[in-house]
KEKOLLO-349025 format. One line per field, with one value per residue: residue number from 1; residue in three letters; z, x, y of N, C-alpha, C in turn. Coordinates in steps of 0.1 Angstrom, whole numbers, m for minus. Layout:
N
i <- (NUM ...)
aa <- (ala ...)
nz <- (Z ...)
nx <- (X ...)
ny <- (Y ...)
caz <- (Z ...)
cax <- (X ...)
cay <- (Y ...)
cz <- (Z ...)
cx <- (X ...)
cy <- (Y ...)
***
This chain:
306
i <- (1 2 3 4 5 6 7 8 9 10 11 12 13 14 15 16 17 18 19 20 21 22 23 24 25 26 27 28 29 30 31 32 33 34 35 36 37 38 39 40 41 42 43 44 45 46 47 48 49 50 51 52 53 54 55 56 57 58 59 60 61 62 63 64 65 66 67 68 69 70 71 72 73 74 75 76 77 78 79 80 81 82 83 84 85 86 87 88 89 90 91 92 93 94 95 96 97 98 99 100 101 102 103 104 105 106 107 108 109 110 111 112 113 114 115 116 117 118 119 120 121 122 123 124 125 126 127 128 129 130 131 132 133 134 135 136 137 138 139 140 141 142 143 144 145 146 147 148 149 150 151 152 153 154 155 156 157 158 159 160 161 162 163 164 165 166 167 168 169 170 171 172 173 174 175 176 177 178 179 180 181 182 183 184 185 186 187 188 189 190 191 192 193 194 195 196 197 198 199 200 201 202 203 204 205 206 207 208 209 210 211 212 213 214 215 216 217 218 219 220 221 222 223 224 225 226 227 228 229 230 231 232 233 234 235 236 237 238 239 240 241 242 243 244 245 246 247 248 249 250 251 252 253 254 255 256 257 258 259 260 261 262 263 264 265 266 267 268 269 270 271 272 273 274 275 276 277 278 279 280 281 282 283 284 285 286 287 288 289 290 291 292 293 294 295 296 297 298 299 300 301 302 303 304 305 306)
aa <- (unk unk unk unk unk unk unk unk unk unk unk unk unk unk unk unk unk unk unk unk unk unk unk unk unk unk unk unk unk unk unk unk unk unk unk unk unk unk unk unk unk unk unk unk unk unk unk unk unk unk unk unk unk unk unk unk unk unk unk unk unk unk unk unk unk unk unk unk unk unk unk unk unk unk unk unk unk unk unk unk unk unk unk unk unk unk unk unk unk unk unk unk unk unk unk unk unk unk unk unk unk unk unk unk unk unk unk unk unk unk unk unk unk unk unk unk unk unk unk unk unk unk unk unk unk unk unk unk unk unk unk unk unk unk unk unk unk unk unk unk unk unk unk unk unk unk unk unk unk unk unk unk unk unk unk unk unk unk unk unk unk unk unk unk unk unk unk unk unk unk unk unk unk unk unk unk unk unk unk unk unk unk unk unk unk unk unk unk unk unk unk unk unk unk unk unk unk unk unk unk unk unk unk unk unk unk unk unk unk unk unk unk unk unk unk unk unk unk unk unk unk unk unk unk unk unk unk unk unk unk unk unk unk unk unk unk unk unk unk unk unk unk unk unk unk unk unk unk unk unk unk unk unk unk unk unk unk unk unk unk unk unk unk unk unk unk unk unk unk unk unk unk unk unk unk unk unk unk unk unk unk unk unk unk unk unk unk unk unk unk unk unk unk unk unk unk unk unk unk unk unk unk unk unk unk unk)
nz <- (36 24 m1 m32 m48 m79 m81 m97 m98 m90 m60 m42 m50 m45 m17 m9 m19 m5 21 23 15 14 m5 m29 m38 m50 m77 m110 m129 m134 m110 m111 m90 m58 m38 m14 m1 m1 m22 m47 m67 m64 m42 m23 m22 m12 13 24 25 45 66 68 79 93 110 131 122 100 110 124 103 99 121 157 167 148 153 178 172 153 170 187 168 159 182 183 160 168 189 175 160 181 193 172 152 125 99 103 112 90 71 83 82 55 50 64 50 25 32 41 18 0 15 14 m14 m16 m3 m17 m47 m64 m45 m36 m36 m49 m74 m81 m82 m104 m123 m123 m130 m131 m122 m96 m71 m55 m27 m39 m64 m63 m60 m34 m31 m45 m30 m6 m12 m19 4 20 6 10 38 41 27 42 67 61 52 75 93 118 110 84 85 97 77 71 51 27 2 m12 m20 m9 m6 m32 m47 m33 m33 m61 m65 m51 m65 m90 m84 m75 m99 m115 m100 m100 m127 m129 m112 m127 m150 m138 m129 m153 m164 m146 m153 m180 m176 m164 m185 m215 m219 m241 m253 m265 m256 m229 m228 m236 m215 m194 m200 m197 m170 m160 m168 m152 m127 m128 m130 m106 m88 m95 m89 m62 m53 m56 m37 m15 m14 m8 18 30 30 46 71 76 78 101 120 119 129 156 165 161 178 203 200 200 226 241 233 244 271 273 272 298 310 323 347 359 362 380 401 407 413 437 455 451 440 416 394 393 387 362 348 348 332 309 302 297 274 256 253 240 217 205 201 183 161 156 148 124 109 107 93 69 60 57 36 16 11 3 m21 m38 m48 m66 m94 m102 m102 m121)
nx <- (m1 m29 m54 m54 m78 m94 m107 m129 m145 m177 m193 m204 m192 m165 m166 m173 m151 m130 m137 m132 m104 m89 m101 m94 m71 m77 m77 m81 m96 m128 m140 m151 m165 m158 m146 m162 m164 m139 m144 m153 m180 m177 m160 m177 m198 m184 m177 m202 m211 m195 m203 m229 m226 m202 m197 m181 m155 m151 m157 m136 m123 m137 m136 m139 m165 m179 m168 m178 m205 m204 m197 m219 m239 m230 m234 m261 m268 m259 m277 m301 m296 m294 m319 m338 m329 m307 m317 m332 m312 m296 m313 m316 m290 m287 m305 m292 m269 m279 m289 m265 m250 m265 m263 m235 m232 m247 m231 m209 m191 m184 m172 m187 m168 m146 m158 m162 m136 m127 m143 m135 m109 m75 m82 m75 m50 m26 m4 14 18 39 74 99 110 92 69 74 72 45 32 39 25 m1 m4 m2 m24 m45 m41 m49 m76 m87 m85 m95 m99 m105 m129 m144 m149 m131 m113 m126 m124 m105 m114 m109 m120 m123 m100 m77 m81 m79 m53 m39 m45 m34 m7 m3 m8 14 36 32 36 62 74 68 84 109 111 110 134 152 147 157 184 192 196 216 236 244 267 252 226 231 237 212 196 208 201 174 173 182 160 140 150 149 121 113 124 109 83 87 89 63 50 63 51 25 29 38 15 m1 13 10 m17 m21 m9 m27 m48 m41 m42 m69 m82 m73 m85 m113 m115 m111 m133 m153 m147 m151 m179 m185 m179 m195 m202 m177 m172 m191 m183 m158 m165 m177 m157 m137 m130 m152 m138 m114 m123 m135 m112 m98 m115 m114 m87 m88 m105 m89 m68 m82 m88 m62 m55 m75 m67 m42 m52 m66 m44 m29 m47 m48 m21 m22 m41 m28 m7 m22 m34 m13 m12 m33 m29 m14 m33 m50)
ny <- (m4 13 4 22 40 48 80 85 63 48 60 41 17 23 26 0 m15 m3 m10 m38 m46 m69 m87 m76 m86 m110 m134 m121 m134 m147 m170 m205 m216 m212 m183 m167 m190 m215 m236 m259 m274 m303 m305 m293 m312 m334 m324 m319 m345 m356 m340 m349 m375 m379 m356 m346 m350 m333 m308 m294 m280 m257 m240 m232 m229 m244 m269 m275 m276 m297 m319 m320 m326 m351 m365 m364 m379 m404 m408 m410 m433 m452 m450 m452 m469 m480 m473 m450 m433 m431 m419 m394 m385 m383 m362 m341 m339 m330 m305 m292 m293 m276 m252 m248 m244 m221 m203 m203 m191 m160 m133 m101 m80 m91 m93 m67 m59 m73 m61 m35 m35 m23 1 6 5 m15 m26 m43 m33 m16 m10 m10 17 33 26 38 66 66 59 81 101 92 94 122 132 119 132 159 156 145 165 189 216 213 197 216 233 254 253 251 264 251 227 200 174 167 174 163 133 130 139 120 96 102 103 77 63 72 63 35 30 37 18 m5 m1 m1 m27 m40 m31 m43 m70 m70 m65 m88 m106 m110 m82 m59 m32 m12 m18 m14 14 25 15 29 56 53 48 73 89 78 85 113 116 105 124 146 138 134 160 169 153 163 189 182 172 195 210 194 196 224 224 209 226 247 233 229 256 260 242 254 279 271 261 283 298 282 286 313 315 310 333 352 339 337 364 372 356 367 393 390 387 405 439 454 465 452 426 431 438 414 398 412 407 380 381 395 376 356 369 372 346 339 355 343 318 325 333 309 293 307 303 275 274 287 269 247 257 258 232 231 239 217 197 203)
caz <- (26 20 m16 m38 m57 m88 m75 m107 m96 m83 m46 m35 m53 m38 m3 m7 m21 6 33 22 6 12 m16 m41 m42 m56 m91 m118 m137 m126 m106 m114 m77 m50 m35 0 4 m11 m26 m59 m65 m59 m28 m15 m21 m3 27 28 29 58 76 70 86 102 112 141 115 91 117 127 92 98 133 170 168 139 159 189 165 148 181 191 157 160 194 179 151 176 196 166 157 192 196 161 143 115 88 107 113 76 64 90 77 41 51 68 38 15 37 41 4 m5 22 8 m27 m15 2 m27 m57 m63 m35 m42 m37 m60 m86 m83 m85 m118 m132 m123 m131 m136 m116 m82 m69 m42 m23 m48 m76 m61 m53 m20 m32 m48 m20 5 m16 m19 18 24 0 16 51 40 23 53 77 57 52 88 102 123 102 71 89 101 64 69 39 16 m11 m19 m24 m5 m9 m47 m51 m27 m38 m74 m64 m46 m76 m101 m78 m75 m113 m119 m92 m104 m140 m126 m107 m138 m158 m130 m129 m167 m165 m139 m161 m191 m171 m161 m197 m221 m221 m250 m250 m270 m246 m216 m230 m236 m201 m186 m203 m191 m156 m157 m169 m140 m116 m129 m128 m92 m81 m98 m81 m48 m50 m55 m24 m5 m14 0 32 36 32 58 83 79 83 115 128 120 138 170 168 161 191 213 199 204 240 247 231 254 284 272 275 312 316 333 359 365 365 392 412 411 419 451 463 449 434 402 385 391 379 347 341 345 321 297 298 291 261 248 250 230 204 200 196 171 151 152 140 111 101 104 82 57 56 51 23 6 8 m5 m34 m46 m54 m75 m108 m105 m103 m133)
cax <- (m6 m43 m55 m56 m89 m97 m118 m140 m153 m189 m190 m208 m182 m153 m168 m173 m138 m121 m140 m127 m93 m83 m106 m89 m59 m81 m74 m90 m104 m140 m140 m163 m172 m148 m150 m164 m161 m129 m148 m161 m191 m173 m155 m189 m205 m176 m178 m216 m213 m189 m212 m241 m224 m191 m196 m170 m142 m149 m160 m124 m119 m145 m135 m142 m180 m183 m164 m188 m217 m202 m198 m233 m246 m225 m241 m275 m270 m258 m289 m311 m293 m297 m333 m347 m323 m298 m323 m336 m300 m291 m321 m313 m277 m289 m311 m282 m260 m286 m290 m252 m246 m272 m257 m222 m233 m252 m220 m198 m193 m176 m176 m190 m156 m139 m165 m159 m121 m126 m150 m127 m94 m67 m86 m71 m36 m23 10 22 21 50 86 102 112 79 59 77 66 31 28 40 14 m14 m4 m4 m38 m53 m39 m57 m90 m92 m82 m106 m102 m112 m142 m152 m151 m122 m104 m135 m121 m95 m122 m100 m126 m122 m87 m67 m81 m74 m38 m34 m46 m24 6 m3 m7 27 45 30 42 77 78 68 96 121 111 114 149 160 146 165 198 195 200 228 235 254 270 241 215 235 236 198 192 213 193 161 174 182 147 133 155 143 107 112 127 98 72 90 86 48 47 67 41 14 33 39 1 m5 19 4 m31 m20 m7 m40 m57 m37 m48 m83 m85 m71 m96 m125 m114 m113 m147 m161 m144 m157 m193 m187 m173 m204 m201 m164 m173 m199 m175 m147 m172 m181 m145 m128 m137 m157 m128 m104 m130 m136 m99 m95 m123 m109 m75 m92 m110 m77 m61 m90 m86 m49 m55 m83 m58 m33 m59 m68 m31 m26 m56 m43 m9 m27 m48 m17 0 m31 m36 m1 m15 m44 m25 m10 m45 m58)
cay <- (6 11 5 35 38 59 88 85 51 51 61 29 8 27 23 m15 m20 1 m17 m52 m46 m83 m94 m70 m94 m122 m135 m113 m142 m151 m184 m213 m216 m205 m170 m166 m204 m220 m249 m261 m283 m316 m303 m290 m324 m342 m318 m321 m359 m358 m334 m357 m388 m378 m341 m343 m350 m322 m296 m286 m272 m245 m232 m237 m231 m255 m281 m278 m280 m310 m328 m321 m333 m365 m371 m365 m390 m416 m410 m415 m447 m461 m449 m455 m478 m475 m467 m436 m425 m429 m409 m382 m381 m378 m348 m331 m338 m322 m291 m286 m291 m264 m241 m245 m238 m207 m194 m203 m181 m148 m123 m88 m72 m97 m90 m53 m58 m78 m51 m22 m38 m12 14 6 1 m22 m25 m52 m26 m6 m15 m4 31 39 24 48 78 65 60 95 109 88 100 137 133 116 143 170 152 142 176 196 228 208 193 228 241 265 251 247 269 242 215 189 161 164 176 154 120 130 140 107 87 105 99 62 58 74 54 22 29 37 5 m14 2 m5 m42 m43 m29 m54 m82 m69 m66 m102 m112 m105 m68 m53 m18 m4 m20 m7 28 28 13 41 67 51 50 87 94 74 93 127 115 103 137 155 133 137 174 169 147 173 199 176 171 208 214 187 202 237 221 204 237 254 225 232 269 259 236 264 289 265 259 297 301 276 293 327 314 310 346 358 332 341 378 372 351 377 405 387 386 417 451 452 469 440 416 435 438 400 393 419 400 368 384 398 364 349 377 369 332 339 360 332 308 330 333 295 289 314 295 262 276 290 256 239 263 254 219 231 238 203 188 207)
cz <- (23 4 m20 m49 m66 m83 m85 m106 m88 m68 m39 m38 m46 m23 0 m9 m10 19 34 12 4 0 m29 m46 m49 m71 m99 m127 m128 m123 m109 m101 m68 m46 m20 7 m6 m15 m39 m57 m59 m45 m18 m12 m11 12 32 32 42 69 79 79 95 105 122 134 106 98 120 115 92 111 145 171 160 146 170 182 159 158 185 180 157 171 190 170 158 184 187 162 169 194 185 151 132 103 91 107 99 69 70 84 63 41 55 57 28 19 37 27 m2 2 16 m6 m26 m11 m8 m38 m55 m53 m42 m45 m49 m74 m90 m88 m100 m127 m133 m123 m138 m130 m101 m81 m56 m39 m33 m61 m75 m55 m41 m21 m35 m37 m8 1 m15 m5 24 19 7 30 51 37 35 64 74 58 66 98 106 115 89 74 92 88 63 57 27 3 m19 m24 m21 m9 m23 m51 m46 m32 m53 m74 m60 m57 m87 m96 m79 m89 m118 m113 m97 m118 m138 m121 m118 m147 m151 m131 m143 m169 m158 m147 m173 m187 m167 m173 m202 m224 m229 m246 m254 m260 m233 m217 m229 m221 m192 m188 m197 m176 m152 m158 m157 m128 m116 m126 m113 m84 m83 m89 m66 m44 m48 m41 m13 m3 m6 14 38 39 44 71 86 84 97 124 130 129 153 174 169 174 203 213 204 220 247 244 241 268 284 275 290 319 326 346 366 370 379 404 417 418 434 460 462 443 420 391 382 384 365 340 339 333 308 292 292 276 252 244 239 217 197 194 183 159 146 144 126 102 98 93 69 51 50 38 12 1 0 m19 m43 m54 m65 m90 m112 m108 m116 m146)
cx <- (m20 m44 m58 m67 m91 m109 m130 m149 m166 m186 m193 m197 m169 m154 m167 m159 m128 m124 m135 m116 m87 m88 m101 m77 m64 m78 m85 m99 m116 m139 m152 m172 m164 m153 m151 m161 m151 m133 m156 m172 m188 m168 m167 m196 m197 m178 m192 m218 m207 m197 m224 m238 m212 m188 m184 m156 m140 m151 m147 m119 m126 m145 m141 m157 m185 m179 m174 m201 m216 m203 m212 m241 m242 m233 m256 m278 m269 m271 m301 m309 m297 m312 m342 m341 m315 m305 m327 m323 m295 m299 m318 m299 m278 m296 m301 m273 m266 m286 m276 m247 m252 m266 m243 m222 m238 m241 m209 m201 m184 m181 m179 m178 m148 m145 m162 m144 m120 m132 m141 m112 m87 m71 m84 m57 m34 m8 19 25 33 62 89 103 99 69 61 71 51 25 28 28 1 m15 m7 m19 m48 m53 m48 m72 m96 m90 m95 m110 m108 m126 m151 m154 m142 m113 m113 m131 m111 m102 m114 m107 m125 m108 m77 m69 m76 m58 m32 m34 m36 m10 7 m1 8 37 44 37 57 82 78 80 109 122 115 129 156 159 155 180 202 200 213 226 247 257 258 229 219 233 221 192 196 205 179 161 175 168 139 137 149 128 104 114 115 86 74 87 70 44 52 57 29 17 34 24 m4 0 13 m11 m31 m17 m19 m49 m54 m43 m63 m88 m84 m82 m109 m126 m117 m127 m156 m159 m151 m172 m195 m182 m182 m203 m188 m165 m181 m191 m164 m154 m176 m169 m136 m136 m141 m146 m118 m111 m131 m123 m95 m102 m118 m96 m78 m97 m99 m69 m68 m88 m73 m49 m64 m75 m48 m39 m61 m55 m27 m34 m52 m30 m13 m33 m37 m10 m9 m34 m25 m4 m25 m40 m20 m22 m52 m53)
cy <- (3 11 19 33 50 67 89 73 55 51 48 18 11 23 8 m20 m16 m6 m31 m53 m60 m90 m88 m78 m107 m122 m127 m121 m147 m166 m191 m213 m207 m190 m168 m180 m210 m234 m249 m271 m296 m315 m301 m303 m333 m337 m320 m336 m362 m352 m342 m370 m388 m363 m338 m343 m338 m308 m288 m277 m259 m237 m239 m239 m242 m269 m285 m283 m294 m321 m331 m329 m348 m372 m373 m377 m403 m419 m415 m429 m456 m461 m454 m465 m471 m468 m452 m427 m422 m419 m395 m376 m376 m364 m338 m329 m329 m307 m284 m284 m278 m251 m238 m239 m223 m198 m194 m192 m169 m138 m110 m80 m77 m94 m76 m51 m63 m67 m39 m24 m27 1 14 1 m4 m21 m33 m44 m17 m14 m7 12 38 38 34 61 78 66 74 103 105 94 115 139 130 127 155 167 150 154 183 209 224 205 206 237 253 264 247 252 261 229 202 176 157 164 166 139 119 131 126 96 89 101 84 57 60 65 40 20 29 24 m5 m13 m3 m20 m47 m42 m40 m67 m82 m71 m80 m110 m107 m90 m63 m38 m9 m5 m13 8 32 26 25 53 66 53 65 93 91 82 107 127 113 116 146 151 136 151 176 164 157 184 194 176 185 213 207 193 216 235 217 216 245 246 228 246 268 253 246 274 284 264 273 302 295 282 307 326 314 323 353 352 336 356 380 367 361 389 402 388 398 428 448 455 458 429 419 434 423 394 399 412 387 370 387 386 356 356 373 355 331 344 350 321 312 330 319 290 295 306 282 264 279 278 247 244 260 241 220 231 224 194 191 200)
***
């Protein structure tokens, strides 16, 4: 499941957070160091010391390229020791240690996405915010929204009167907020039921469960409407692709007319071209009807978003 972001967030923040969702799971408290590099000042100093004098030992912690670099650096230190003595090797190691320490500190700290996650806490939802039932509904809603926004008829502006770029992200966010709250209440109920449950508590929990069931059914209807819109949009997409193909073929009609005229009577050639034109007209009519169906399905969502 992709993270669901509040559409009211700044566009640049939304883009950054969506591009690196793995950092949204970071702790919400600001770290002292840590972040892009999992190290604090003391760990950075220890790592830098090893890089200064025993780089081949610490290099495996940072990947294959670092291992190769560490081995080459180790060989270089040994060369300095043999050629210039222990003092020169020691000073070289200290210089390497200082450079590595400064580099580690420069790379440490809070990542930009983690900083945005802390700043916009409560304005995005992750998979962990939903239980299995609610996550299924959320994934269905996300798939429907993506299908409409990525459709060719939407990109061509044939559904512009529904303002999909504004309406659908708001629909997705409202669904996510409701589902996250329902998950929180379900988890709370499960926690209460694990303790001592009296008759009065059981009666109240049953009424809460019924309320959650009704809310789930209502939200499922909203997701169904989104999926219906997506299905009609995909049907319009198929008609649109066929129409565009026929439009491209129609541009070559003169060439086909000339080709047919060379081999058969002009009347037969004209009739063949007329038949092609009629097929294009029928497909265009089907496209218009499919777009109308998609618009009707999309307009059903507008009162819900207001």
